[in-house]
C-alpha positions as YAML, in Angstrom:
chain: A
units: angstrom
residues:
- id: 1
  name: UNK
  ca: [-7.98, -122.02, -133.59]
- id: 2
  name: UNK
  ca: [-8.40, -124.18, -130.34]
- id: 3
  name: UNK
  ca: [-10.74, -123.52, -127.43]
- id: 4
  name: UNK
  ca: [-9.29, -123.35, -123.58]
- id: 5
  name: UNK
  ca: [-9.36, -126.53, -122.19]
- id: 6
  name: UNK
  ca: [-10.58, -126.82, -118.34]
- id: 7
  name: UNK
  ca: [-11.58, -129.93, -116.36]
- id: 8
  name: UNK
  ca: [-14.80, -130.14, -114.42]
- id: 9
  name: UNK
  ca: [-14.07, -130.27, -110.56]
- id: 10
  name: UNK
  ca: [-17.58, -130.23, -109.47]
- id: 11
  name: UNK
  ca: [-21.04, -130.98, -110.40]
- id: 12
  name: UNK
  ca: [-23.09, -128.55, -109.03]
- id: 13
  name: UNK
  ca: [-26.95, -129.37, -110.80]
- id: 14
  name: UNK
  ca: [-28.67, -130.21, -114.07]
- id: 15
  name: UNK
  ca: [-30.33, -127.59, -115.67]
- id: 16
  name: UNK
  ca: [-33.73, -129.31, -116.83]
- id: 17
  name: UNK
  ca: [-34.63, -127.16, -119.77]
- id: 18
  name: UNK
  ca: [-34.65, -128.36, -123.20]
- id: 19
  name: UNK
  ca: [-33.86, -132.30, -124.77]
- id: 20
  name: UNK
  ca: [-30.18, -132.18, -123.68]
- id: 21
  name: UNK
  ca: [-30.32, -131.76, -119.70]
- id: 22
  name: UNK
  ca: [-26.91, -129.73, -119.51]
- id: 23
  name: UNK
  ca: [-25.98, -129.45, -116.44]
- id: 24
  name: UNK
  ca: [-23.92, -126.57, -114.36]
- id: 25
  name: UNK
  ca: [-20.42, -127.95, -113.45]
- id: 26
  name: UNK
  ca: [-17.35, -126.05, -111.46]
- id: 27
  name: UNK
  ca: [-14.48, -126.28, -113.15]
- id: 28
  name: UNK
  ca: [-10.70, -125.93, -112.11]
- id: 29
  name: UNK
  ca: [-10.38, -122.54, -113.17]
- id: 30
  name: UNK
  ca: [-12.75, -121.84, -110.76]
- id: 31
  name: UNK
  ca: [-15.35, -120.73, -113.66]
- id: 32
  name: UNK
  ca: [-18.82, -122.10, -114.01]
- id: 33
  name: UNK
  ca: [-19.85, -123.97, -117.20]
- id: 34
  name: UNK
  ca: [-23.09, -124.83, -118.85]
- id: 35
  name: UNK
  ca: [-21.91, -128.38, -119.40]
- id: 36
  name: UNK
  ca: [-23.62, -129.93, -122.70]
- id: 37
  name: UNK
  ca: [-22.48, -133.84, -122.57]
- id: 38
  name: UNK
  ca: [-21.49, -135.36, -125.62]
- id: 39
  name: UNK
  ca: [-23.40, -138.93, -124.77]
- id: 40
  name: UNK
  ca: [-27.25, -136.79, -124.38]
- id: 41
  name: UNK
  ca: [-29.59, -137.73, -126.35]
- id: 42
  name: UNK
  ca: [-28.98, -135.02, -129.58]
- id: 43
  name: UNK
  ca: [-25.05, -136.53, -129.91]
- id: 44
  name: UNK
  ca: [-21.90, -135.22, -130.46]
- id: 45
  name: UNK
  ca: [-23.21, -133.31, -133.66]
- id: 46
  name: UNK
  ca: [-25.16, -130.89, -131.26]
- id: 47
  name: UNK
  ca: [-21.80, -130.48, -129.54]
- id: 48
  name: UNK
  ca: [-20.04, -129.62, -133.11]
- id: 49
  name: UNK
  ca: [-22.57, -127.19, -134.21]
- id: 50
  name: UNK
  ca: [-22.08, -125.10, -131.34]
- id: 51
  name: UNK
  ca: [-18.55, -124.96, -131.81]
- id: 52
  name: UNK
  ca: [-18.67, -123.91, -135.43]
- id: 53
  name: UNK
  ca: [-21.94, -121.67, -135.20]
- id: 54
  name: UNK
  ca: [-20.99, -120.03, -131.68]
- id: 55
  name: UNK
  ca: [-17.13, -118.95, -133.14]
- id: 56
  name: UNK
  ca: [-18.41, -117.91, -136.62]
- id: 57
  name: UNK
  ca: [-20.91, -115.44, -134.15]
- id: 58
  name: UNK
  ca: [-18.04, -114.79, -132.42]
- id: 59
  name: UNK
  ca: [-15.81, -113.88, -135.68]
- id: 60
  name: UNK
  ca: [-19.21, -111.50, -136.37]
- id: 61
  name: UNK
  ca: [-18.74, -109.48, -133.55]
- id: 62
  name: UNK
  ca: [-21.93, -111.16, -132.11]
- id: 63
  name: UNK
  ca: [-22.53, -111.99, -128.43]
- id: 64
  name: UNK
  ca: [-21.55, -115.34, -127.60]
- id: 65
  name: UNK
  ca: [-20.76, -116.56, -124.27]
- id: 66
  name: UNK
  ca: [-17.04, -117.88, -124.26]
- id: 67
  name: UNK
  ca: [-17.27, -121.71, -125.40]
- id: 68
  name: UNK
  ca: [-14.37, -124.45, -123.77]
- id: 69
  name: UNK
  ca: [-13.71, -128.05, -123.90]
- id: 70
  name: UNK
  ca: [-14.67, -129.62, -120.40]
- id: 71
  name: UNK
  ca: [-12.77, -132.75, -119.75]
- id: 72
  name: UNK
  ca: [-15.04, -134.57, -117.67]
- id: 73
  name: UNK
  ca: [-14.62, -137.65, -115.30]
- id: 74
  name: UNK
  ca: [-18.03, -139.28, -114.97]
- id: 75
  name: UNK
  ca: [-17.52, -140.25, -111.45]
- id: 76
  name: UNK
  ca: [-18.50, -136.56, -110.88]
- id: 77
  name: UNK
  ca: [-22.22, -137.22, -111.68]
- id: 78
  name: UNK
  ca: [-22.41, -139.73, -108.73]
- id: 79
  name: UNK
  ca: [-24.89, -137.78, -106.76]
- id: 80
  name: UNK
  ca: [-27.01, -137.27, -109.23]
- id: 81
  name: UNK
  ca: [-30.06, -139.22, -108.43]
- id: 82
  name: UNK
  ca: [-32.20, -139.10, -111.80]
- id: 83
  name: UNK
  ca: [-30.83, -142.40, -113.47]
- id: 84
  name: UNK
  ca: [-31.43, -141.09, -116.80]
- id: 85
  name: UNK
  ca: [-29.16, -138.19, -116.22]
- id: 86
  name: UNK
  ca: [-26.38, -140.11, -114.01]
- id: 87
  name: UNK
  ca: [-26.48, -142.28, -117.27]
- id: 88
  name: UNK
  ca: [-25.33, -139.42, -119.53]
- id: 89
  name: UNK
  ca: [-22.77, -138.14, -117.48]
- id: 90
  name: UNK
  ca: [-21.70, -141.71, -116.78]
- id: 91
  name: UNK
  ca: [-20.92, -141.85, -120.72]
- id: 92
  name: UNK
  ca: [-19.65, -138.32, -121.46]
- id: 93
  name: UNK
  ca: [-16.16, -139.08, -119.53]
- id: 94
  name: UNK
  ca: [-13.56, -137.19, -122.11]
- id: 95
  name: UNK
  ca: [-14.24, -134.09, -123.86]
- id: 96
  name: UNK
  ca: [-17.70, -131.91, -123.81]
- id: 97
  name: UNK
  ca: [-18.68, -128.49, -124.59]
- id: 98
  name: UNK
  ca: [-18.84, -125.65, -121.97]
- id: 99
  name: UNK
  ca: [-20.48, -122.27, -122.38]
- id: 100
  name: UNK
  ca: [-19.52, -119.83, -119.77]
- id: 101
  name: UNK
  ca: [-22.08, -119.29, -117.28]
- id: 102
  name: UNK
  ca: [-23.86, -116.05, -117.00]
- id: 103
  name: UNK
  ca: [-24.70, -115.31, -113.39]
- id: 104
  name: UNK
  ca: [-28.04, -113.66, -112.94]
- id: 105
  name: UNK
  ca: [-29.07, -113.43, -116.51]
- id: 106
  name: UNK
  ca: [-32.58, -113.14, -117.46]
- id: 107
  name: UNK
  ca: [-34.60, -114.65, -120.40]
- id: 108
  name: UNK
  ca: [-35.90, -113.10, -123.42]
- id: 109
  name: UNK
  ca: [-38.52, -110.37, -122.90]
- id: 110
  name: UNK
  ca: [-40.53, -109.78, -125.98]
- id: 111
  name: UNK
  ca: [-41.50, -106.23, -124.24]
- id: 112
  name: UNK
  ca: [-38.01, -105.36, -123.47]
- id: 113
  name: UNK
  ca: [-36.72, -106.42, -126.80]
- id: 114
  name: UNK
  ca: [-38.53, -103.77, -128.51]
- id: 115
  name: UNK
  ca: [-35.12, -101.46, -127.64]
- id: 116
  name: UNK
  ca: [-33.21, -104.18, -129.44]
- id: 117
  name: UNK
  ca: [-30.98, -101.98, -132.19]
- id: 118
  name: UNK
  ca: [-32.37, -103.00, -135.87]
- id: 119
  name: UNK
  ca: [-28.96, -103.37, -137.15]
- id: 120
  name: UNK
  ca: [-28.12, -105.72, -134.49]
- id: 121
  name: UNK
  ca: [-30.87, -107.50, -135.23]
- id: 122
  name: UNK
  ca: [-30.31, -107.68, -138.72]
- id: 123
  name: UNK
  ca: [-26.76, -108.96, -138.17]
- id: 124
  name: UNK
  ca: [-28.19, -111.77, -135.81]
- id: 125
  name: UNK
  ca: [-30.95, -112.76, -138.86]
- id: 126
  name: UNK
  ca: [-28.09, -112.82, -141.32]
- id: 127
  name: UNK
  ca: [-25.86, -114.96, -138.76]
- id: 128
  name: UNK
  ca: [-28.80, -117.43, -137.93]
- id: 129
  name: UNK
  ca: [-29.60, -117.94, -141.76]
- id: 130
  name: UNK
  ca: [-25.87, -118.16, -142.72]
- id: 131
  name: UNK
  ca: [-25.95, -120.95, -140.16]
- id: 132
  name: UNK
  ca: [-28.99, -122.73, -140.70]
- id: 133
  name: UNK
  ca: [-30.21, -122.02, -137.29]
- id: 134
  name: UNK
  ca: [-33.66, -123.19, -136.63]
- id: 135
  name: UNK
  ca: [-33.76, -122.47, -133.11]
- id: 136
  name: UNK
  ca: [-34.43, -118.71, -132.19]
- id: 137
  name: UNK
  ca: [-37.94, -118.22, -132.73]
- id: 138
  name: UNK
  ca: [-40.62, -116.68, -130.02]
- id: 139
  name: UNK
  ca: [-41.57, -120.25, -128.81]
- id: 140
  name: UNK
  ca: [-37.74, -120.73, -127.93]
- id: 141
  name: UNK
  ca: [-35.46, -117.58, -128.17]
- id: 142
  name: UNK
  ca: [-32.43, -118.87, -127.01]
- id: 143
  name: UNK
  ca: [-31.26, -115.03, -126.19]
- id: 144
  name: UNK
  ca: [-30.47, -114.12, -122.61]
- id: 145
  name: UNK
  ca: [-30.16, -110.56, -121.11]
- id: 146
  name: UNK
  ca: [-26.88, -110.06, -119.12]
- id: 147
  name: UNK
  ca: [-26.17, -106.66, -117.84]
- id: 148
  name: UNK
  ca: [-28.92, -105.38, -119.88]
- id: 149
  name: UNK
  ca: [-27.39, -107.06, -122.92]
- id: 150
  name: UNK
  ca: [-28.83, -109.66, -125.32]
- id: 151
  name: UNK
  ca: [-26.24, -112.32, -125.59]
- id: 152
  name: UNK
  ca: [-26.81, -115.47, -127.99]
- id: 153
  name: UNK
  ca: [-26.95, -119.18, -126.31]
- id: 154
  name: UNK
  ca: [-27.65, -122.61, -127.60]
- id: 155
  name: UNK
  ca: [-26.78, -122.94, -131.37]
- id: 156
  name: UNK
  ca: [-26.67, -126.92, -131.24]
- id: 157
  name: UNK
  ca: [-29.89, -127.05, -133.52]
- id: 158
  name: UNK
  ca: [-27.68, -125.01, -136.40]
- id: 159
  name: UNK
  ca: [-25.85, -126.80, -139.04]
- id: 160
  name: UNK
  ca: [-28.48, -129.22, -139.69]
- id: 161
  name: UNK
  ca: [-26.95, -130.45, -143.06]
- id: 162
  name: UNK
  ca: [-24.42, -132.53, -140.91]
- id: 163
  name: UNK
  ca: [-27.11, -134.85, -140.17]
- id: 164
  name: UNK
  ca: [-27.28, -135.98, -143.69]
- id: 165
  name: UNK
  ca: [-24.44, -134.75, -146.26]
- id: 166
  name: UNK
  ca: [-26.28, -135.61, -148.89]
- id: 167
  name: UNK
  ca: [-26.90, -133.28, -151.52]
- id: 168
  name: UNK
  ca: [-24.73, -130.83, -149.38]
- id: 169
  name: UNK
  ca: [-23.17, -128.67, -152.32]
- id: 170
  name: UNK
  ca: [-26.41, -128.10, -153.63]
- id: 171
  name: UNK
  ca: [-28.12, -127.54, -150.34]
- id: 172
  name: UNK
  ca: [-25.52, -124.96, -149.31]
- id: 173
  name: UNK
  ca: [-27.25, -122.61, -152.19]
- id: 174
  name: UNK
  ca: [-30.58, -122.86, -150.54]
- id: 175
  name: UNK
  ca: [-32.33, -120.24, -149.02]
- id: 176
  name: UNK
  ca: [-33.82, -120.59, -145.18]
- id: 177
  name: UNK
  ca: [-37.29, -120.69, -145.34]
- id: 178
  name: UNK
  ca: [-36.97, -121.49, -141.16]
- id: 179
  name: UNK
  ca: [-36.01, -117.24, -140.86]
- id: 180
  name: UNK
  ca: [-39.83, -115.95, -141.21]
- id: 181
  name: UNK
  ca: [-39.88, -117.74, -137.53]
- id: 182
  name: UNK
  ca: [-37.05, -115.72, -136.51]
- id: 183
  name: UNK
  ca: [-37.89, -114.01, -132.80]
- id: 184
  name: UNK
  ca: [-35.94, -110.37, -134.27]
- id: 185
  name: UNK
  ca: [-37.10, -110.65, -137.76]
- id: 186
  name: UNK
  ca: [-39.71, -107.65, -137.14]
- id: 187
  name: UNK
  ca: [-37.25, -105.84, -135.44]
- id: 188
  name: UNK
  ca: [-34.53, -106.42, -137.94]
- id: 189
  name: UNK
  ca: [-33.22, -103.44, -140.56]
- id: 190
  name: UNK
  ca: [-32.13, -104.67, -143.72]
- id: 191
  name: UNK
  ca: [-30.33, -107.93, -144.05]
- id: 192
  name: UNK
  ca: [-28.85, -107.25, -147.33]
- id: 193
  name: UNK
  ca: [-26.89, -104.22, -145.60]
- id: 194
  name: UNK
  ca: [-25.79, -106.12, -142.85]
- id: 195
  name: UNK
  ca: [-24.59, -108.76, -145.53]
- id: 196
  name: UNK
  ca: [-22.44, -106.42, -146.73]
- id: 197
  name: UNK
  ca: [-20.78, -106.12, -143.42]
- id: 198
  name: UNK
  ca: [-20.37, -109.96, -142.12]
- id: 199
  name: UNK
  ca: [-19.88, -111.71, -145.19]
- id: 200
  name: UNK
  ca: [-16.33, -109.83, -145.54]
- id: 201
  name: UNK
  ca: [-15.65, -111.20, -142.08]
- id: 202
  name: UNK
  ca: [-15.53, -114.78, -143.33]
- id: 203
  name: UNK
  ca: [-13.31, -116.75, -145.80]
- id: 204
  name: UNK
  ca: [-12.16, -119.92, -146.08]
- id: 205
  name: UNK
  ca: [-9.35, -119.71, -143.67]
- id: 206
  name: UNK
  ca: [-11.80, -118.57, -141.33]
- id: 207
  name: UNK
  ca: [-13.79, -121.12, -141.49]
- id: 208
  name: UNK
  ca: [-10.74, -123.85, -141.62]
- id: 209
  name: UNK
  ca: [-9.28, -121.94, -138.00]
- id: 210
  name: UNK
  ca: [-12.91, -122.68, -136.57]
- id: 211
  name: UNK
  ca: [-13.72, -126.40, -137.66]
- id: 212
  name: UNK
  ca: [-10.18, -126.91, -136.36]
- id: 213
  name: UNK
  ca: [-11.29, -126.08, -132.89]
- id: 214
  name: UNK
  ca: [-13.67, -128.96, -132.63]
- id: 215
  name: UNK
  ca: [-12.38, -132.41, -131.16]
- id: 216
  name: UNK
  ca: [-11.69, -134.98, -132.81]
- id: 217
  name: UNK
  ca: [-13.38, -137.71, -130.60]
- id: 218
  name: UNK
  ca: [-16.80, -135.57, -131.92]
- id: 219
  name: UNK
  ca: [-15.84, -136.10, -135.77]
- id: 220
  name: UNK
  ca: [-15.20, -139.22, -137.85]
- id: 221
  name: UNK
  ca: [-18.42, -140.69, -138.00]
- id: 222
  name: UNK
  ca: [-20.45, -142.32, -141.17]
- id: 223
  name: UNK
  ca: [-20.06, -141.19, -143.76]
- id: 224
  name: UNK
  ca: [-16.67, -140.00, -143.34]
- id: 225
  name: UNK
  ca: [-13.72, -142.59, -143.15]
- id: 226
  name: UNK
  ca: [-11.66, -140.14, -140.76]
- id: 227
  name: UNK
  ca: [-11.99, -136.86, -139.18]
- id: 228
  name: UNK
  ca: [-10.06, -134.91, -141.68]
- id: 229
  name: UNK
  ca: [-12.90, -135.69, -143.97]
- id: 230
  name: UNK
  ca: [-15.16, -134.52, -141.91]
- id: 231
  name: UNK
  ca: [-13.45, -131.82, -141.39]
- id: 232
  name: UNK
  ca: [-13.27, -131.01, -144.88]
- id: 233
  name: UNK
  ca: [-16.64, -131.05, -145.74]
- id: 234
  name: UNK
  ca: [-17.54, -128.40, -143.15]
- id: 235
  name: UNK
  ca: [-15.20, -125.85, -144.45]
- id: 236
  name: UNK
  ca: [-16.27, -126.94, -147.84]
- id: 237
  name: UNK
  ca: [-19.71, -126.13, -147.26]
- id: 238
  name: UNK
  ca: [-19.31, -123.09, -145.08]
- id: 239
  name: UNK
  ca: [-17.29, -121.72, -148.31]
- id: 240
  name: UNK
  ca: [-20.17, -122.31, -150.52]
- id: 241
  name: UNK
  ca: [-22.92, -121.21, -148.20]
- id: 242
  name: UNK
  ca: [-21.20, -117.85, -148.42]
- id: 243
  name: UNK
  ca: [-20.54, -117.68, -152.25]
- id: 244
  name: UNK
  ca: [-24.45, -118.42, -152.36]
- id: 245
  name: UNK
  ca: [-25.35, -116.21, -149.88]
- id: 246
  name: UNK
  ca: [-27.66, -114.10, -151.71]
- id: 247
  name: UNK
  ca: [-30.49, -116.85, -151.39]
- id: 248
  name: UNK
  ca: [-30.87, -116.52, -148.29]
- id: 249
  name: UNK
  ca: [-30.43, -112.73, -147.63]
- id: 250
  name: UNK
  ca: [-33.36, -112.29, -150.26]
- id: 251
  name: UNK
  ca: [-35.43, -114.46, -148.47]
- id: 252
  name: UNK
  ca: [-35.08, -112.96, -144.82]
- id: 253
  name: UNK
  ca: [-35.78, -109.05, -146.27]
- id: 254
  name: UNK
  ca: [-38.70, -110.96, -147.92]
- id: 255
  name: UNK
  ca: [-39.98, -112.26, -144.43]
- id: 256
  name: UNK
  ca: [-39.16, -109.14, -142.94]
- id: 257
  name: UNK
  ca: [-41.38, -107.19, -144.74]
- id: 258
  name: UNK
  ca: [-44.31, -109.42, -144.40]
- id: 259
  name: UNK
  ca: [-43.59, -109.59, -140.34]
...
């Protein structure tokens, strides 16, 4: 698969939330996108996680805003008065990640969220456990409400295996204890029931297709000799994790019964 590519035409404003300090940009398709820079403090691995986790979520039928590759001319940030942000824009020429901007979206409201469907919550819990997303907690839910429906954003903290590939095969089979902090865990129905539906939607071909969408400019760093070897590692890790999913499914259901 390929993500749609657009070119940024106007730097609108920085979004001063989170460590990455994304920006709102307008593109040549007249769309507005939340842009995450490849030269931000978290680095390109965050963008890789956004693409792989976000597109897996989409294959599972979960509401993830469209992701696009945004070609950025750093000169667009010349009006940014904050020197730290301006330096990030200047260093981020080329492909960056854009997420479709949801105008008028509201932040996660724990009171309103009590109406979330338990089956939907279980599917989100399964998804986050599968991609090892540590960043969907009460403190930082990364859920927006748009047109009264929940949307999942900011998956860049997922797939933390790529920060240290050592023993990744064994780690693929591990449970995910951090799931006990998941913001939707107390609303979820059986994660095992969700597993029966979701796992059937994923396989090696799906993972290969999704990983192929990651721009090569973001890949190929140590310990890999080239981008092809790194793509293969992501695919193998995801296949192993899917095969060993019983570990994180059981962990999630145990945690769910304790909240």
